[in-house]
ROSE-255999 format. One line per 4 residues: number of its first residue (from 1); their letters; for each residue y, z, x of C-alpha. Coordinates in steps of 0.1 Angstrom, whole numbers. Layout:
BEGIN
NUM) A) Y,Z,X  ...
# end
This chain:
BEGIN
1) XXXX) 0,0,0  23,9,28  18,-25,46  19,-45,14
5) XXXX) 52,-29,3  68,-32,37  56,-70,41  71,-78,6
9) XXXX) 103,-61,10  109,-75,45  100,-109,32  125,-106,4
13) XXXX) 152,-95,27  146,-125,51  146,-150,21  179,-133,7
17) XXXX) 197,-130,41  196,-168,50  207,-158,85  192,-168,119
21) XXXX) 200,-134,132  181,-115,105  153,-140,108  149,-133,144
25) XXXX) 150,-96,139  124,-98,114  101,-118,137  106,-94,166
29) XXXX) 101,-62,143  68,-78,125  54,-91,158  57,-57,174
33) XXXX) 40,-40,145  13,-66,144  7,-66,182  15,-30,192
37) XXXX) 3,-11,161  -22,-36,147  -40,-43,181  -39,-81,178
41) XXXX) -40,-97,211  -4,-111,220  -20,-145,231  -38,-148,198
45) XXXX) -7,-139,177  14,-164,196  -11,-191,191  -11,-182,153
49) XXXX) 27,-184,153  25,-219,167  3,-232,139  32,-239,115
53) XXXX) 56,-251,143  47,-288,137  54,-287,100  87,-268,104
57) XXXX) 99,-291,132  92,-322,109  110,-304,81  141,-294,100
61) XXXX) 142,-332,115  143,-343,79  169,-319,66  190,-326,97
65) XXXX) 191,-364,90  217,-376,66  228,-411,51  265,-416,48
69) XXXX) 292,-441,52  314,-415,68  308,-414,104  329,-384,111
73) XXXX) 303,-361,97  277,-372,123  268,-358,159  249,-389,164
77) XXXX) 241,-418,141  229,-456,140  243,-482,116  219,-495,91
81) XXXX) 227,-522,65  262,-513,61  258,-474,61  249,-448,87
85) XXXX) 219,-428,93  223,-397,117  223,-361,124  251,-341,110
89) XXXX) 262,-307,122  258,-291,84  224,-307,81  212,-293,116
93) XXXX) 225,-259,109  208,-257,76  176,-270,92  177,-243,119
97) XXXX) 182,-216,93  152,-227,73  132,-229,106  137,-193,116
101) XXXX) 135,-182,80  102,-198,76  90,-183,108  101,-147,96
105) XXXX) 81,-152,65  50,-163,83  54,-132,106  55,-109,75
109) XXXX) 24,-128,61  6,-123,95  15,-85,97  -3,-81,64
113) XXXX) -32,-105,69  -41,-98,104  -42,-59,100  -56,-54,65
117) XXXX) -92,-63,51  -92,-83,19  -111,-55,2  -82,-33,9
121) XXXX) -56,-57,-4  -75,-62,-37  -77,-25,-42  -41,-21,-36
125) XXXX) -33,-50,-63  -56,-30,-87  -37,0,-82  -5,-20,-89
129) XXXX) -20,-31,-123  -23,-68,-113  -46,-85,-140  -83,-82,-130
133) XXXX) -89,-118,-136  -62,-127,-108  -78,-101,-85  -114,-115,-90
137) XXXX) -102,-150,-83  -85,-141,-51  -117,-123,-39  -139,-152,-49
141) XXXX) -118,-179,-35  -113,-160,-2  -152,-158,1  -157,-195,-8
145) XXXX) -132,-204,21  -156,-192,46  -184,-207,27  -166,-240,32
149) XXXX) -159,-235,69  -196,-224,76  -207,-255,61  -184,-277,81
153) XXXX) -194,-259,111  -232,-265,105  -226,-301,95  -205,-308,126
157) XXXX) -230,-292,150  -258,-310,136  -239,-343,140  -228,-334,175
161) XXXX) -264,-326,187  -274,-362,174  -247,-378,196  -226,-385,163
165) XXXX) -193,-382,183  -204,-400,215  -180,-429,209  -149,-435,191
169) XXXX) -164,-456,164  -195,-433,158  -172,-405,157  -153,-420,127
173) XXXX) -185,-427,110  -198,-392,115  -165,-378,103  -167,-401,71
177) XXXX) -202,-388,64  -192,-353,70  -163,-357,44  -186,-374,18
181) XXXX) -212,-347,18  -189,-317,24  -179,-312,-11  -215,-315,-25
185) XXXX) -231,-290,0  -202,-266,-4  -205,-267,-41  -242,-261,-40
189) XXXX) -236,-232,-15  -209,-218,-39  -234,-220,-68  -261,-202,-49
193) XXXX) -236,-174,-42  -225,-172,-79  -262,-170,-88  -269,-142,-62
197) XXXX) -238,-123,-78  -253,-126,-112  -288,-113,-98  -271,-84,-87
201) XXXX) -254,-74,-121  -221,-94,-117  -204,-94,-150  -168,-109,-139
205) XXXX) -158,-78,-121  -168,-69,-84  -167,-33,-78  -162,-20,-43
209) XXXX) -160,14,-30  -125,22,-17  -114,45,9  -96,76,-3
213) XXXX) -59,67,-9  -33,92,4  3,86,-4  34,105,3
217) XXXX) 73,97,1  79,101,38  56,73,50  80,47,32
221) XXXX) 110,59,49  104,37,78  103,5,58  132,13,38
225) XXXX) 154,23,67  144,-10,87  153,-31,56  186,-13,50
229) XXXX) 195,-20,85  185,-56,82  208,-59,53  238,-42,69
233) XXXX) 233,-65,99  231,-95,77  265,-84,60  281,-76,91
237) XXX) 275,-112,105  285,-128,72  318,-110,74
# end
């Protein structure tokens, strides 16, 4: 509950702030909690943070590029059919803000996901009176993700052991075969899993023993203080 509330409040502040400084502070704070307190190796955390970089860089470039007949708004431009396509200062600034805001949101997500088992998250959502159907769907979808990944890994290993990726052309053929049969095999594995759940008395609700939950008002002072400080810093830089 502590980590969920901390992540959600900080995520909300980062989206509201619309500030590069606030986003950088959120990234530093969440990274420190994830690596230092959560015990996640720094190299793994950095690699995970690099995953959305390609999408964010492409998004920033798209936002920064504008089309206009007024060349005064551009930092650099090229003429195209009587108009101009280039990078404007306002578009570039907006793109940079979105870039760091997105990274801050990702760091909040990693803070929660890398340090919290899915069972604990589902139990916390149940205490927050989230509808049971939503919680059950989350749990089943989370399980089926690993069923899909395991199926892909098994099929890929089998193809590779048969020299299915020995050449460029054979690699394309193997990849096409993998994609064609992946859904069928994953669907069958998911059906087998559901049958196993029904055989164990599944009645549209998975009951899992939860650890004792201890709460106290003092444990939330840290997240509240940090987010109040972030809000004050945002207001200070905006003025």
